[in-house]
C-alpha positions in Angstrom: 24.3 4.5 -18.1 25.0 2.1 -15.2 23.9 -1.5 -15.7 21.6 -1.4 -12.7 19.8 1.7 -14.1 19.4 -0.1 -17.5 18.0 -3.2 -15.8 15.7 -1.1 -13.7 14.2 0.5 -16.8 13.4 -3.0 -18.2 11.9 -4.0 -14.9 9.7 -0.9 -14.8 8.5 -1.4 -18.4 7.5 -5.0 -17.7 5.8 -4.1 -14.4 3.8 -1.6 -16.3 2.9 -4.0 -19.0 2.0 -6.8 -16.6 0.0 -4.6 -14.3 -2.0 -3.0 -17.2 -2.9 -6.5 -18.5 -1.0 -5.8 -21.7 0.8 -9.1 -20.9 -1.4 -11.8 -19.3 -0.2 -14.5 -16.8 1.3 -17.5 -18.6 2.6 -15.4 -21.5 6.2 -16.3 -22.4 8.7 -13.5 -22.5 10.9 -13.1 -25.5 14.3 -15.0 -25.5 17.2 -13.2 -23.9 18.7 -12.4 -27.4 15.4 -10.7 -28.4 15.2 -8.7 -25.2 18.8 -7.6 -25.7 17.9 -6.3 -29.2 14.6 -4.8 -28.0 16.2 -2.7 -25.2 19.7 -2.3 -26.7 21.5 -3.8 -23.8 23.8 -6.8 -23.1 22.8 -10.2 -21.7 24.0 -9.4 -18.2 21.5 -6.4 -18.0 18.7 -8.6 -19.3 19.5 -11.3 -16.8 19.6 -8.9 -13.9 16.2 -7.5 -14.9 14.7 -11.0 -15.2 16.1 -12.0 -11.8 14.5 -8.9 -10.3 11.1 -9.6 -11.9 11.3 -13.2 -10.7 12.2 -12.0 -7.1 9.2 -9.7 -7.1 6.9 -12.6 -8.2 5.9 -11.2 -11.6 7.6 -13.8 -13.8 8.9 -17.3 -13.4 12.4 -18.0 -14.5 13.4 -21.6 -15.0 16.9 -22.6 -16.1 16.9 -23.9 -19.7 13.4 -22.5 -20.6 11.8 -19.2 -21.5 10.5 -17.0 -18.6 6.8 -16.6 -18.4 4.5 -14.1 -16.6 3.5 -15.5 -13.2 0.0 -16.2 -12.0 -1.5 -13.1 -10.3 -1.5 -14.8 -6.8 2.3 -14.8 -6.9 2.6 -11.0 -7.7 4.1 -8.9 -4.9 1.5 -6.1 -5.6 2.8 -4.1 -2.6 6.2 -3.8 -4.2 7.0 -0.1 -4.5 8.4 -0.4 -8.0 5.1 -2.1 -9.1 3.0 0.6 -7.5 5.1 3.3 -9.2 4.8 1.6 -12.6 1.0 0.9 -12.5 -2.3 2.4 -11.4 -2.4 1.5 -7.6 -6.1 2.6 -7.4 -7.1 -0.9 -8.6 -5.8 -2.3 -5.4 -7.4 0.3 -3.0 -10.5 -1.9 -2.3 -8.2 -4.9 -1.6 -6.0 -2.9 0.8 -9.1 -1.6 2.5 -10.4 -5.1 3.0 -7.0 -6.2 4.5 -7.0 -3.2 6.8 -10.5 -4.0 8.1 -9.3 -7.5 8.9 -6.0 -6.6 10.6 -6.3 -3.2 12.3 -9.3 -3.7 14.6 -7.5 -6.8 16.0 -4.4 -4.7 16.4 -6.3 -2.0 18.4 -7.9 -4.7 20.5 -4.6 -6.2 21.5 -2.9 -2.8 21.9 -5.4 -1.9 24.6 -4.0 -4.7 26.8 -0.4 -3.7 26.3 -0.2 0.0 25.6 2.4 2.1 27.5 2.0 5.7 28.6 4.7 6.7 26.1 2.8 5.0 23.2 -0.4 6.7 24.2 1.3 10.1 24.4 2.8 9.5 20.9 -0.7 8.8 19.5 -2.1 11.9 21.1 0.7 14.1 19.7 0.3 12.6 16.2 -3.4 13.2 16.2 -3.0 16.8 17.3 -0.6 17.3 14.4 -3.0 15.6 12.0 -5.8 18.0 13.1 -3.7 20.9 11.9 -3.1 19.4 8.4 -5.7 20.4 5.8 -3.6 21.7 2.9 -0.9 19.0 2.5 -2.3 15.6 1.5 1.2 13.9 1.7 1.8 15.3 5.2 -1.6 14.1 6.2 -0.8 10.6 4.8 2.5 10.5 6.7 0.9 11.5 10.0 -2.0 9.1 9.6 0.3 6.2 8.8 2.4 7.1 11.8 -0.7 7.0 14.0 -1.7 3.6 12.8 1.8 2.4 13.0 1.9 3.5 16.7 -1.2 1.4 17.3 0.5 -1.6 15.7 3.7 -1.1 17.7 1.6 -0.8 20.9 0.8 -4.5 20.5 4.5 -5.3 21.3 4.3 -8.0 18.6 7.0 -7.7 16.0 5.3 -10.0 13.6 2.1 -8.0 13.6 4.1 -4.8 13.3 5.9 -6.2 10.3 2.6 -7.3 8.7 1.2 -3.8 9.2 4.3 -2.1 7.8 4.1 -4.1 4.6 0.9 -2.4 3.5 2.0 1.2 4.2 3.4 1.9 0.8 0.0 1.4 -0.8 -1.7 2.9 2.3 0.1 6.2 1.6 -1.6 6.4 -1.8 -5.1 5.6 -0.4 -4.7 8.3 2.3 -3.6 10.9 -0.2 -6.7 10.1 -2.3 -9.0 10.1 0.7 -7.7 13.4 2.0 -9.3 15.1 -1.0 -12.8 14.3 0.2 -14.2 17.3 2.2 -14.1 16.6 5.9 -12.0 13.5 5.6 -9.2 14.7 7.9 -11.6 16.0 10.6 -13.4 12.6 10.6 -10.1 10.8 10.9 -9.1 13.0 13.9 -12.5 12.3 15.5 -12.2 8.5 15.2 -8.5 8.6 16.3 -9.7 10.3 19.4 -12.3 7.5 20.0 -9.5 4.9 19.5 -7.3 6.8 22.0 -10.0 7.0 24.6 -10.6 3.2 24.4 -6.9 2.5 24.5 -6.4 4.8 27.5 -9.1 2.9 29.4 -7.8 -0.5 28.4 -11.0 -1.3 26.5 -9.9 -3.7 23.8 -13.4 -4.3 22.4 -14.1 -0.6 22.3 -10.8 0.1 20.6 -11.4 -2.6 18.0 -14.9 -1.3 17.4 -13.7 2.3 17.1 -11.0 1.2 14.6 -13.6 -0.7 12.6 -15.9 2.4 12.4 -12.9 4.5 11.4 -12.1 2.2 8.6 -15.7 2.1 7.5 -15.5 5.9 7.2 -12.3 5.5 5.1 -14.0 3.0 2.9 -16.8 5.5 2.1 -14.3 8.2 1.3 -12.3 6.0 -1.1 -15.6 5.0 -2.7 -16.3 8.7 -3.2 -12.9 9.3 -4.8 -13.5 6.4 -7.2 -17.0 7.7 -8.1 -15.5 11.1 -8.8 -12.8 9.6 -11.0 -15.4 7.7 -13.0 -17.6 10.7 -13.4 -14.6 12.8 -14.6 -13.6 10.1 -17.1 -17.1 9.9 -18.5 -17.3 13.6 -18.7 -14.1 13.8 -20.7 -15.2 11.1 -23.1 
């Protein structure tokens, strides 16, 4: 097996253990020799894995000392490898809070700068979304594309980059929310309200419509979490 694949396996295992709280912040990792024995690999593989975990913010590596699990505020929780290795639902409420701070402001600014082409793109995406009721992943992709179009309409590359950074976790929340009856129809409805405000250059209206849309999404995510809790209690 290639060295990179071996190191990726170590990274995934530690991301899972850190994310599940099996290993708490401040906990020292075993020395390199112990890690080599544990995973049956050479030092170069272990060092590559430790460097990757350090770059992702989950451990702190200092020359001449044992690596330790980093404080939670340093974790790159939007890292795709971390999301794949853990239960991302824990971060759904935090993502929703971030969206409610960022996206109404994006819609407000977009109303001042939106082009006819950007508006046409949003309309087309919303029409496609209205036809998606059986494929949650396709729904997620189209919904992300719509909100990305709003961000790009601000013509501010920094804001676009900030918005893009949350789409990995955002795909997961959208797939979960799509399971709630009527969720897609409600999304289409609020997208239409956002489009109407953007078309008329009404920044306050666009921001308000986006806020109400995200309030709707928050309730749908709450419904999915309530359902998951009920299913877990019923299985116990």
